[in-house]
C-alpha positions as CSV (number, residue, x, y, z in Angstrom):
1,M,-8.9,0.8,-24.7
2,D,-8.3,0.6,-28.6
3,Q,-5.8,3.4,-28.6
4,D,-2.0,3.4,-29.1
5,L,-1.3,4.1,-25.3
6,D,2.6,4.3,-26.4
7,Y,1.9,7.1,-28.7
8,L,-0.6,8.9,-26.7
9,S,1.5,9.0,-23.7
10,E,4.6,10.6,-25.5
11,G,5.9,13.8,-24.1
12,L,3.7,13.8,-20.9
13,E,5.6,14.7,-17.3
14,G,4.2,14.6,-14.1
15,R,4.7,13.2,-10.5
16,C,4.9,9.5,-11.7
17,Q,7.5,7.6,-13.8
18,S,4.7,5.6,-15.6
19,P,3.8,7.3,-19.1
20,V,0.4,5.3,-19.3
21,A,-0.5,6.2,-15.5
22,L,0.6,9.8,-16.3
23,L,-1.9,9.6,-19.5
24,F,-4.7,8.4,-17.7
25,D,-4.4,10.9,-14.7
26,T,-4.0,13.8,-17.2
27,L,-7.4,12.9,-18.8
28,L,-9.1,12.3,-15.6
29,R,-8.0,15.0,-13.6
30,P,-6.7,18.0,-15.8
31,D,-4.4,20.4,-14.2
32,T,-4.9,19.1,-10.7
33,D,-1.3,19.4,-9.8
34,F,-1.4,23.0,-10.4
35,G,-4.5,23.7,-8.3
36,G,-7.0,23.6,-11.2
37,S,-10.5,22.2,-11.0
38,V,-11.1,21.2,-14.7
39,E,-13.6,18.6,-14.9
40,S,-12.5,15.0,-16.2
41,I,-12.6,14.8,-20.0
42,L,-13.4,11.3,-19.9
43,T,-16.8,9.7,-20.1
44,W,-17.6,6.2,-19.3
45,R,-19.8,3.6,-21.1
46,L,-20.2,0.0,-20.1
47,Q,-19.8,-2.5,-23.1
48,K,-20.5,-5.9,-21.5
49,E,-19.8,-7.7,-24.6
50,R,-16.0,-6.5,-24.3
51,A,-15.9,-7.8,-20.6
52,I,-12.9,-10.1,-19.9
53,P,-13.6,-13.0,-17.6
54,H,-11.6,-12.3,-14.3
55,L,-11.4,-13.4,-10.9
56,V,-10.0,-11.4,-8.1
57,L,-8.5,-13.3,-5.2
58,G,-7.8,-11.3,-1.9
59,R,-7.4,-11.9,1.9
60,N,-9.6,-8.8,2.8
61,P,-13.0,-7.5,1.1
62,P,-12.7,-5.2,-1.8
63,G,-10.6,-2.3,-0.9
64,G,-7.8,-4.6,0.4
65,A,-5.3,-3.1,2.8
66,W,-7.6,-0.2,3.3
67,H,-9.8,-2.3,5.7
68,S,-6.5,-2.9,8.0
69,I,-6.0,0.8,8.6
70,E,-7.4,2.5,11.7
71,G,-10.5,4.2,10.3
72,S,-10.1,7.6,11.6
73,M,-6.7,8.2,9.9
74,V,-7.0,10.4,7.0
75,T,-5.6,9.7,3.4
76,L,-2.3,10.9,2.2
77,S,-3.8,11.8,-0.9
78,Q,-6.4,14.3,-1.4
79,G,-9.8,12.5,-1.3
80,E,-10.7,13.2,-4.9
81,W,-7.7,11.3,-6.0
82,M,-8.9,8.0,-4.3
83,G,-11.7,7.7,-6.7
84,L,-12.3,5.0,-9.4
85,P,-14.1,5.2,-12.8
86,D,-17.7,6.7,-13.2
87,L,-18.2,7.2,-9.3
88,Q,-16.5,10.4,-7.7
89,V,-15.5,10.1,-4.1
90,K,-17.1,13.5,-3.3
91,D,-20.5,12.4,-4.9
92,W,-20.4,9.1,-2.9
93,M,-19.5,10.8,0.2
94,C,-22.4,13.4,-0.2
95,K,-24.9,10.6,-0.6
96,K,-23.7,9.1,2.6
97,R,-23.8,12.6,4.3
98,R,-20.0,12.8,4.9
99,G,-17.5,15.2,4.1
100,L,-13.8,15.6,3.4
101,R,-11.3,16.5,6.1
102,N,-9.0,19.4,4.5
103,S,-9.7,17.9,1.2
104,R,-8.9,14.5,2.4
105,A,-10.8,11.4,3.3
106,T,-10.6,8.9,6.2
107,A,-9.1,5.4,5.8
108,G,-12.8,4.0,7.0
109,D,-14.6,6.0,4.3
110,I,-12.2,4.9,1.6
111,A,-12.5,1.3,2.5
112,H,-16.2,1.6,2.7
113,Y,-16.2,3.5,-0.7
114,Y,-14.1,0.8,-2.5
115,R,-16.3,-2.0,-1.0
116,D,-19.7,-0.2,-1.9
117,Y,-18.1,0.4,-5.5
118,V,-17.7,-3.1,-6.4
119,I,-21.4,-3.7,-5.4
120,R,-22.7,-0.8,-7.3
121,K,-20.7,-1.7,-10.5
122,G,-22.1,-5.4,-10.5
123,L,-18.6,-6.8,-9.7
124,S,-19.3,-8.8,-6.6
125,H,-19.4,-12.1,-8.7
126,N,-15.8,-11.3,-9.7
127,F,-14.5,-11.0,-6.1
128,V,-13.5,-13.6,-3.7
129,S,-12.7,-12.4,-0.1
130,S,-10.9,-14.4,2.6
131,A,-8.7,-16.1,-0.1
132,T,-5.2,-16.9,0.2
133,V,-3.0,-17.8,-2.6
134,T,-0.3,-20.3,-1.8
135,A,1.2,-21.1,-5.2
136,V,1.3,-19.5,-8.6
137,E,3.1,-21.9,-11.0
138,W,3.8,-21.8,-14.7
139,G,5.5,-23.7,-17.3
140,T,5.8,-23.9,-21.2
141,P,2.2,-24.2,-22.9
142,K,1.3,-27.3,-24.5
143,P,-1.7,-28.4,-26.6
144,S,-4.2,-30.2,-24.5
145,S,-4.7,-32.7,-27.3
146,P,-3.1,-33.4,-30.7
147,G,-5.9,-31.6,-32.5
148,A,-6.3,-28.8,-30.2
149,R,-6.0,-25.2,-31.5
150,H,-5.6,-23.6,-28.1
151,P,-2.7,-24.4,-25.7
152,S,-3.6,-25.5,-22.3
153,P,-3.7,-22.7,-19.4
154,L,-0.1,-21.6,-18.7
155,F,-0.6,-20.5,-15.0
156,Q,-1.9,-22.7,-12.1
157,V,-3.0,-20.8,-9.0
158,S,-3.6,-22.6,-5.6
159,G,-4.7,-21.5,-2.4
160,F,-7.6,-21.7,0.1
161,V,-10.7,-19.7,1.3
162,T,-11.5,-19.2,4.9
163,A,-15.0,-19.5,6.0
164,E,-16.7,-17.5,8.9
165,D,-16.3,-20.5,11.1
166,Q,-12.7,-20.4,10.2
167,S,-12.8,-23.9,8.2
168,Q,-10.9,-23.9,5.0
169,Q,-11.5,-24.9,1.5
170,S,-8.6,-25.3,-0.8
171,F,-9.0,-24.4,-4.6
172,S,-7.0,-24.5,-7.7
173,L,-7.6,-22.9,-10.9
174,C,-6.0,-22.4,-14.2
175,A,-5.7,-19.0,-15.9
176,R,-4.1,-17.7,-19.1
177,N,-3.0,-14.5,-17.2
178,V,-2.3,-13.6,-13.7
179,V,-2.3,-9.9,-12.4
180,L,-0.2,-9.3,-9.5
181,A,-1.9,-6.5,-7.5
182,T,-1.0,-7.4,-4.0
183,G,0.4,-4.1,-2.7
184,T,3.6,-4.0,-0.5
185,S,2.2,-4.0,3.1
186,D,2.1,-7.7,3.7
187,S,5.5,-8.3,5.3
188,P,6.6,-5.6,7.5
189,A,10.3,-4.7,7.6
190,R,12.1,-5.7,10.7
191,L,15.4,-4.4,12.3
192,G,16.8,-7.9,13.1
193,I,17.8,-7.1,16.6
194,P,17.6,-9.1,19.7
195,G,14.3,-8.9,21.6
196,E,12.4,-7.9,18.3
197,G,10.3,-11.3,18.7
198,L,9.2,-10.2,22.3
199,P,5.4,-10.1,23.0
200,F,5.4,-6.6,23.7
201,V,7.0,-5.6,20.2
202,H,4.8,-5.0,17.1
203,H,4.9,-3.8,13.5
204,D,1.8,-2.3,13.0
205,L,-0.4,0.5,14.5
206,S,-3.4,-1.9,15.3
207,A,-1.5,-3.2,18.1
208,L,-1.4,0.4,19.6
209,E,-5.0,0.7,19.0
210,A,-5.8,-2.8,20.8
211,A,-3.4,-1.6,23.8
212,T,-5.3,1.4,24.2
213,R,-8.5,-0.2,24.4
214,A,-7.4,-2.9,26.6
215,G,-5.8,-0.3,29.0
216,T,-2.2,-1.6,28.7
217,V,-1.1,1.8,27.7
218,S,-2.4,4.9,29.0
219,P,-1.6,8.3,29.9
220,T,0.0,7.2,33.4
221,S,1.6,4.0,31.8
222,D,5.2,3.9,30.7
223,P,5.7,5.4,27.2
224,V,4.9,3.7,23.8
225,L,8.2,3.6,21.8
226,I,7.8,4.3,18.1
227,I,10.5,3.6,15.8
228,G,10.4,5.2,12.3
229,A,10.4,8.5,10.5
230,G,7.6,7.7,7.9
231,L,3.9,8.6,7.7
232,S,3.1,5.3,9.6
233,A,5.4,6.3,12.5
234,A,3.7,9.7,12.4
235,D,0.1,8.0,12.3
236,A,1.1,6.3,15.5
237,V,2.4,9.4,17.1
238,L,-0.9,11.3,16.4
239,Y,-2.9,8.5,17.8
240,A,-1.0,8.1,21.0
241,R,-1.1,11.6,21.6
242,H,-4.7,11.8,21.1
243,Y,-5.3,9.5,23.7
244,G,-2.5,11.1,26.0
245,V,-0.4,8.3,25.9
246,P,3.5,9.1,26.3
247,V,5.6,8.6,23.4
248,I,9.3,8.1,22.8
249,H,9.9,8.6,19.2
250,A,13.1,7.4,17.8
251,F,14.5,7.4,14.3
252,R,18.0,7.0,12.6
253,R,18.0,9.9,10.3
254,P,18.4,13.8,10.8
255,V,15.3,15.8,11.2
256,D,16.4,17.8,8.2
257,D,17.2,15.0,6.1
258,P,15.7,15.7,2.5
259,G,14.9,12.1,2.3
260,L,12.2,12.4,5.2
261,V,8.8,12.5,3.6
262,F,7.9,15.4,6.0
263,N,10.2,17.7,4.0
264,Q,8.3,16.8,0.9
265,L,5.0,17.5,2.0
266,P,3.2,20.8,1.4
267,K,2.4,22.2,4.7
268,M,-1.0,23.7,4.1
269,L,-2.4,20.3,2.9
270,Y,-0.8,18.1,5.7
271,P,-0.7,20.2,9.0
272,E,-0.9,17.3,11.3
273,Y,2.3,15.7,9.5
274,H,4.1,19.0,10.0
275,K,3.1,19.2,13.6
276,V,4.7,15.7,14.2
277,H,7.8,16.8,12.3
278,Q,7.8,19.9,14.3
279,M,7.8,17.7,17.5
280,M,10.4,15.7,16.1
281,R,12.9,18.7,15.9
282,E,12.3,19.1,19.7
283,R,15.8,17.6,21.0
284,S,13.8,16.9,24.3
285,I,16.5,14.5,25.9
286,L,18.8,17.5,26.2
287,S,16.3,20.0,27.1
288,P,12.7,20.3,28.5
289,S,10.1,19.5,25.8
290,P,7.2,21.7,25.0
291,Y,5.1,18.7,24.1
292,E,4.5,17.3,27.4
293,G,4.6,13.5,27.2
294,Y,6.6,13.2,23.9
295,R,10.4,12.7,23.5
296,S,12.3,12.8,20.2
297,L,15.5,10.6,19.7
298,P,16.5,11.6,16.2
299,E,19.9,9.8,14.8
300,H,19.4,7.1,17.4
301,Q,19.8,3.4,16.9
302,L,17.7,0.9,18.5
303,L,20.3,-1.9,19.7
304,L,18.4,-4.3,21.6
305,L,14.9,-5.0,23.5
306,K,15.0,-6.7,27.1
307,E,12.3,-9.0,28.4
308,D,11.8,-6.5,31.4
309,R,10.5,-3.8,28.7
310,Q,14.0,-1.9,28.6
311,A,15.0,-0.5,25.1
312,V,18.7,0.1,24.5
313,F,19.9,2.8,22.1
314,R,23.2,4.1,20.6
315,D,22.9,7.9,20.2
316,P,24.7,10.0,17.7
317,Q,28.0,10.3,19.9
318,G,28.1,6.5,20.3
319,L,26.9,6.4,23.9
320,Q,24.3,3.8,25.2
321,K,21.0,5.0,26.4
322,V,18.2,3.1,28.2
323,F,14.5,3.5,28.4
324,G,11.8,1.8,30.1
325,V,8.5,1.1,27.7
326,A,5.2,-0.4,27.7
327,L,4.9,-1.3,24.0
328,V,7.1,-1.0,21.1
329,L,6.0,-0.1,17.5
330,L,8.5,-0.9,14.9
331,L,7.1,1.1,11.9
332,I,10.1,1.1,9.4
333,G,8.2,0.1,6.1
334,S,7.0,-3.2,4.8
335,H,7.7,-5.6,1.8
336,P,5.4,-7.3,-0.6
337,D,4.7,-11.0,0.3
338,L,5.3,-13.0,-2.9
339,S,6.1,-16.2,-1.3
340,F,3.5,-17.9,-3.6
341,L,5.7,-17.3,-6.7
342,P,8.6,-19.2,-7.5
343,G,11.7,-17.8,-5.7
344,A,9.3,-15.5,-4.2
345,G,9.4,-13.4,-7.3
346,A,13.1,-12.3,-6.8
347,D,13.7,-13.2,-10.7
348,L,10.9,-10.7,-11.6
349,A,12.5,-7.6,-10.1
350,V,14.6,-5.0,-12.2
351,D,17.6,-5.8,-10.4
352,P,17.1,-9.7,-9.6
353,D,20.0,-9.6,-7.1
354,Q,18.4,-7.2,-5.0
355,P,15.4,-7.5,-2.8
356,L,11.9,-6.4,-4.3
357,S,10.9,-3.0,-3.3
358,A,8.2,-0.7,-4.3
359,K,10.4,2.5,-4.1
360,R,13.9,0.9,-5.3
361,N,13.5,-2.2,-7.0
362,P,9.9,-2.9,-8.5
363,V,8.7,-5.7,-10.7
364,D,10.3,-5.4,-14.1
365,V,7.4,-4.5,-16.5
366,D,6.8,-3.3,-19.8
367,P,5.6,0.5,-19.3
368,F,2.8,0.1,-21.9
369,T,1.3,-3.1,-20.9
370,Y,2.6,-3.9,-17.4
371,Q,3.4,-7.4,-18.6
372,S,6.5,-8.7,-16.9
373,I,9.6,-8.5,-18.9
374,H,10.5,-12.0,-17.6
375,Q,7.4,-13.9,-17.9
376,E,4.7,-13.8,-20.7
377,G,1.1,-13.7,-19.1
378,L,2.2,-12.5,-15.7
379,Y,1.5,-8.7,-15.0
380,A,2.2,-6.3,-12.0
381,M,0.6,-3.1,-11.1
382,G,-0.1,-0.7,-8.4
383,P,3.0,-0.5,-5.8
384,L,4.5,-3.8,-7.2
385,A,5.3,-1.9,-10.4
386,G,6.2,1.5,-8.8
387,D,3.0,3.1,-8.8
388,N,2.6,4.2,-5.1
389,F,-0.5,6.4,-5.2
390,V,-4.0,5.3,-5.8
391,R,-4.4,8.1,-8.4
392,F,-1.6,6.5,-10.7
393,V,-2.7,2.8,-10.2
394,Q,-5.7,3.1,-12.6
395,G,-3.4,4.1,-15.3
396,G,-1.8,0.7,-14.7
397,A,-5.3,-1.0,-14.9
398,L,-5.8,0.7,-18.3
399,A,-2.6,-0.6,-19.6
400,V,-3.2,-4.3,-18.3
401,A,-6.9,-4.0,-19.6
402,S,-5.7,-2.8,-22.9
403,S,-3.0,-5.7,-23.4
404,L,-5.5,-8.3,-22.4
405,L,-8.1,-7.1,-25.0
406,R,-5.5,-7.1,-27.7
407,K,-4.7,-10.9,-26.7
408,E,-8.2,-11.7,-26.9
409,A,-8.5,-10.1,-30.3
410,R,-5.6,-12.3,-31.5
411,K,-7.1,-15.5,-30.6
412,P,-8.1,-17.7,-33.4
413,P,-11.7,-18.2,-33.9
């Protein structure tokens, strides 16, 4: 926490663009990308006197979006990469008499692990769940009185907390620093086509889970239409096939496009995703498919959805094709919801003229503090800052904490 992170990070290379994230990951998981099993060279010691007062506001319990994912889904990252300081995932799962699946954990286990972590580490008083932030505003700091030595708080954070009886209590608090750590799954990406708002059209996997439980989709129903060529779409295919629900799987890219995530995953570690990729290769629209109940539509563009549950496509040759469907899942990615910021945070991105994107246009931050280049006291970490894997998020937390401690040290007595 007291080291020069810029200096220590110099020259490191790895699977992340953030130098501090690489530094922390190298110390915590030496040689892991080369299949090594070297133990962490970090030890942990709690120093209560150096704790920075903080409050974590989130809609979900600790663990955030992991609580919204179907519990049986396995993590993309290896289970050990999902761990937090001073409590290894394998040790936690051992005590719960659970085990990893092909070196990975289920989303349900990880959500439980994160929630349990907060309790075990005595952090519960720092977390406010069921909290929705509606506004974060800032201005030029001014002295609270003519003789005051400290400027007044820079940020005002407003919102409401939803109780179990669905009643809402508003809050407004002031802070010298604000850390944006919302992830990017709040607002699903949309196609913007006619019929996208129809009641049988959804943008998340939970709709398929609910429809399966309700019996509105089944092995004898019309197919579920899944749009997308990423891992969320693959998860939906796997879920539907597990329950024998027929699937039409459409996507705009060619199957062999190097940009497809399936072409970047090691087959040995991710056999189920490579199975989906293999299924996607089957041009079942032209010939009988070896995968009964699954039809692949590569390089097809969805044009519109009709009220009578007809989906109209344009194929690679420009011809239109129509399919009857029971349910539609548009799983084409998501965007962060920063509507609570002035201008929805557009001015904070690397390219202010383009939409904020975790992969293409993240929040522009100092790589060694994760503080916004455009607004002092405002930090962003995780996918908002371009760190899209849990194993690299913790390096961002190190950078933020180090910066905040230095600010505390500079305060006048």
